[in-house]
C-alpha positions in Angstrom: 76.5 -120.6 60.5 78.6 -122.8 58.3 79.8 -119.7 56.5 81.4 -118.4 59.7 83.2 -121.8 60.2 84.7 -121.5 56.7 86.2 -118.2 57.8 87.8 -119.7 60.9 85.3 -118.2 63.4 81.8 -118.7 64.7 78.6 -116.7 65.0 78.8 -117.0 68.8 82.3 -115.6 68.8 81.3 -112.6 66.6 78.3 -111.9 68.8 80.5 -112.1 72.0 83.1 -109.7 70.5 80.5 -107.3 69.2 78.7 -107.2 72.6 81.9 -106.5 74.4 82.8 -103.7 71.9 79.5 -101.8 72.1 79.3 -102.1 75.9 82.6 -100.1 76.1 81.5 -97.4 73.7 80.5 -94.7 76.2 82.5 -95.5 79.2 81.2 -95.1 82.8 81.5 -92.7 85.7 82.6 -94.4 88.9 82.3 -93.4 92.5 85.5 -91.7 93.6 86.5 -90.5 90.1 88.8 -87.4 90.2 87.5 -84.3 88.6 89.0 -80.9 87.5 88.6 -78.1 85.1 90.0 -78.5 81.6 93.4 -76.7 82.2 93.9 -78.6 85.4 92.7 -81.8 83.8 95.5 -81.9 81.3 98.1 -81.5 84.0 96.3 -84.1 86.1 96.4 -86.6 83.1 100.1 -85.9 82.7 100.7 -86.6 86.4 98.7 -89.9 86.1 100.8 -90.9 83.1 104.0 -90.1 85.0 102.8 -92.2 87.9 102.2 -95.2 85.6 105.6 -94.7 83.9 107.5 -94.4 87.2 106.1 -97.6 88.5 106.3 -99.6 85.3 108.7 -102.6 85.2 108.6 -102.8 81.4 110.5 -100.6 79.0 107.8 -101.3 76.4 105.2 -99.8 78.7 107.3 -96.7 79.2 107.7 -96.3 75.4 104.0 -96.8 74.9 103.2 -93.9 77.2 105.5 -91.7 75.3 103.0 -91.6 72.4 105.9 -92.3 70.0 103.6 -94.2 67.5 100.8 -91.6 67.6 100.8 -89.6 64.3 100.6 -86.2 66.0 103.1 -84.4 63.8 101.3 -85.4 60.6 98.2 -83.6 61.9 100.1 -80.6 63.4 99.0 -81.7 66.9 100.7 -82.0 70.3 100.4 -84.4 73.2 98.3 -81.7 74.9 95.9 -81.8 72.0 95.6 -85.6 72.3 94.9 -85.4 76.0 92.3 -82.7 75.4 90.4 -85.0 73.0 90.1 -87.6 75.8 89.0 -85.0 78.3 86.3 -83.7 75.9 85.1 -87.3 75.3 84.6 -87.9 79.0 82.6 -84.7 79.3 80.1 -84.7 76.3 76.7 -86.3 76.3 76.5 -86.7 80.0 72.8 -85.9 79.7 71.4 -88.5 77.4 68.1 -86.7 77.0 69.8 -83.5 75.8 68.3 -81.9 72.7 69.9 -79.0 71.0 67.5 -77.0 68.9 70.4 -75.6 66.8 70.7 -79.0 65.0 67.7 -80.9 63.8 69.6 -83.6 62.0 69.4 -87.2 63.2 71.5 -87.8 66.3 71.9 -84.1 67.0 75.2 -82.8 68.2 77.3 -83.5 71.3 76.0 -82.2 74.5 79.1 -80.1 74.9 79.2 -77.9 78.0 80.1 -74.2 78.1 80.7 -72.2 81.2 78.1 -69.7 82.4 80.5 -66.9 81.5 80.7 -68.2 77.9 84.4 -68.9 78.3 84.5 -72.6 77.2 86.6 -75.1 79.1 88.0 -72.7 81.6 85.8 -73.7 84.6 83.9 -76.7 83.4 84.1 -79.8 85.7 85.5 -82.8 83.8 85.9 -86.5 84.9 89.6 -86.9 84.5 89.6 -90.5 85.8 87.2 -91.5 83.1 89.3 -89.8 80.5 92.4 -91.6 81.9 90.7 -95.0 81.7 89.9 -94.4 78.0 93.5 -93.2 77.4 94.8 -96.3 79.1 92.7 -98.5 76.7 94.1 -96.5 73.8 97.7 -97.0 75.0 97.2 -100.7 75.4 95.6 -101.1 72.0 98.4 -99.1 70.3 101.0 -101.2 72.1 99.3 -104.3 70.8 99.9 -103.2 67.2 103.3 -101.6 67.8 105.1 -103.9 65.4 102.9 -102.5 62.6 103.8 -98.9 63.6 107.6 -99.2 63.8 107.8 -97.0 60.6 106.3 -93.5 61.2 102.6 -93.4 60.5 102.0 -90.5 58.0 99.6 -89.7 55.2 102.4 -90.3 52.7 103.0 -93.8 54.1 99.3 -94.9 54.0 98.5 -93.1 50.7 99.0 -96.3 48.6 96.6 -98.2 50.8 94.1 -95.3 50.9 94.0 -95.2 47.1 92.4 -98.6 47.1 89.6 -97.6 49.5 86.9 -95.0 48.9 87.0 -92.7 51.9 86.1 -89.0 52.1 85.7 -86.5 55.0 83.5 -83.4 55.2 81.7 -81.4 57.9 77.9 -81.2 57.7 75.6 -78.2 58.4 75.7 -78.9 62.1 79.6 -78.8 61.9 79.8 -82.5 62.7 82.6 -84.5 61.0 81.2 -86.9 58.4 83.2 -90.0 57.4 82.0 -91.2 54.0 82.8 -94.9 53.0 81.8 -96.3 49.6 82.4 -100.0 49.1 81.0 -99.7 45.5 83.9 -97.4 44.6 86.5 -99.4 46.5 88.9 -101.6 44.6 88.2 -104.8 46.4 90.9 -106.8 44.6 93.6 -104.3 45.3 92.4 -103.8 48.9 92.4 -107.5 49.6 95.8 -108.0 48.0 97.6 -105.7 50.4 99.0 -106.9 53.7 97.0 -106.7 56.9 99.8 -104.4 58.2 99.1 -101.9 55.5 95.3 -102.0 56.2 95.8 -101.7 59.9 98.1 -98.7 59.5 95.5 -97.1 57.1 92.6 -97.3 59.6 94.8 -96.2 62.6 95.7 -93.1 60.6 92.0 -92.5 59.7 90.9 -93.0 63.3 93.4 -90.4 64.5 92.2 -88.1 61.7 88.6 -88.5 63.1 89.2 -88.0 66.8 91.8 -85.2 66.5 89.3 -83.1 64.5 88.1 -80.4 66.9 84.5 -80.4 65.5 84.3 -84.2 65.8 85.2 -83.7 69.5 82.8 -80.9 70.2 80.0 -81.6 67.7 80.2 -85.3 67.0 80.9 -87.8 64.2 78.6 -89.1 61.5 79.4 -92.3 59.5 77.9 -92.8 56.1 78.6 -96.3 54.7 77.4 -97.3 51.2 77.7 -101.1 51.3 76.9 -101.4 47.6 75.0 -104.7 48.2 78.4 -106.4 48.6 78.1 -110.2 49.0 78.8 -111.9 52.3 82.0 -113.6 51.3 83.6 -110.4 49.8 82.7 -108.4 52.8 83.9 -110.9 55.4 87.2 -111.6 53.5 88.2 -107.9 53.2 90.2 -108.5 56.4 90.9 -111.5 58.6 88.1 -111.6 61.1 90.3 -111.1 64.1 91.9 -108.0 62.5 88.5 -106.6 61.6 87.1 -107.1 65.1 90.3 -105.5 66.6 89.9 -102.4 64.4 86.2 -102.2 65.3 87.1 -102.2 69.0 89.7 -99.5 68.4 87.2 -97.2 66.6 84.2 -97.9 68.9 85.5 -98.5 72.4 89.1 -97.2 72.5 89.3 -93.9 70.6 87.6 -90.8 72.1 84.8 -90.6 69.5 81.1 -89.9 70.0 79.2 -91.1 67.0 75.8 -89.3 66.5 74.5 -91.2 63.5 75.5 -94.2 61.3 73.9 -94.1 57.9 73.8 -97.5 56.0 73.0 -97.4 52.3 72.4 -100.3 49.8 72.5 -102.9 52.6 72.6 -106.5 51.2 70.0 -108.9 52.6 72.6 -110.8 54.7 73.6 -107.5 56.4 70.0 -106.6 57.1 69.6 -110.0 58.9 72.9 -109.6 60.7 72.0 -106.1 61.9 68.5 -107.2 63.2 70.3 -109.9 65.3 73.1 -107.7 66.5 70.7 -104.9 67.4 69.6 -107.0 70.4 72.9 -105.9 72.0 72.4 -102.2 71.2 70.9 -99.7 73.7 67.8 -97.8 72.5 70.0 -94.7 72.3 72.4 -96.6 69.9 69.6 -98.0 67.8 68.1 -94.5 67.4 71.3 -93.4 65.8 71.4 -96.0 63.1 69.7 -94.9 59.8 69.0 -97.6 57.2 68.3 -96.0 53.9 65.6 -97.6 51.7 66.3 -98.1 48.0 65.2 -95.1 46.0 65.5 -92.7 49.0 69.2 -92.2 49.0 69.3 -88.6 47.9 66.5 -87.4 50.2 67.7 -89.4 53.3 71.4 -88.3 52.8 70.3 -84.7 52.4 68.3 -84.9 55.6 71.2 -86.7 57.4 73.9 -84.1 56.7 71.9 -81.0 55.7 71.9 -81.0 51.9 73.8 -81.9 48.8 76.3 -79.1 49.5 77.7 -81.2 52.3 78.0 -84.5 50.3 81.2 -85.3 48.3 80.8 -85.5 44.6 83.1 -88.5 44.6 80.7 -90.3 47.0 77.5 -90.0 44.9 76.0 -88.3 41.9 73.9 -86.0 44.0 76.8 -84.6 46.0 78.2 -81.2 45.3 81.4 -81.0 47.3 84.3 -80.9 44.9 87.0 -81.9 47.3 87.0 -83.2 50.9 89.3 -82.8 53.9 91.5 -85.7 53.0 91.9 -84.1 49.7 93.9 -81.4 51.4 96.5 -84.0 52.4 96.6 -85.3 48.8 97.3 -81.8 47.5 99.9 -81.3 50.2 101.8 -84.4 49.1 101.4 -83.7 45.4 
């Protein structure tokens, strides 16, 4: 507990923030929520946005709802694409007992609905109000970091920060998007020496990369984190505690992401203890989607988690065969 005091926080504060974050992960359906089909849903979201803007008394609020800091152009996306991501989030996994035999990997895939006619998203009923609540949380969070986003958020602008942190992206055999993080191959000294603004911009860009990926929206997200037995102090000082908690909130309970499995490798003892305590605040569904890899079982467990070595980046581990990842496409694009 004294260790947290030296970092300017407390275990009680961490627990409270974590509990708040995970409770907001899936959102809720409320009585009276407005529903529509997907094409109508996008227009309904636009009307809701216009209503908020028209009644706003703040110029900053109006600007926030213009999505001016969202890196859509960098990903070749439009505002309609963004709104579709929130609509899809509000639709998938409504049946928590859903089991899709087409994917036997841990966590399965999103329970993504298709119409009886086979024409996806044309006549599926979607909770637009739920999507708008999530979208509102997104706008408020993006507004809270607007000073960090005054310069356009692009791959080119975050590339120096990205070069210090080991991140890869692939799709697995179930077509889910996999986010690979390796602290053992991260330049901790360089990462810590950069400003919190740079780090915040990096993870905002990465978050948009994740939730704007169509297969992440329809199939789901998998996170593989090699903690490389990092010690407590190094891990907790990678970012100021309040910044780290804010980014966790953004990724877990603000963005329209459905995480199907979190794979934790080379967990240090302190992290094992912390997870056992924090797991009290996770639902049984959430706990079932956390895979802690035992030492010596990395290759087998990872292969079972994503479908084989042909889906694991070579840069992540020695038993991966993928020569380049999706982020690598951006690197080649920018030379």
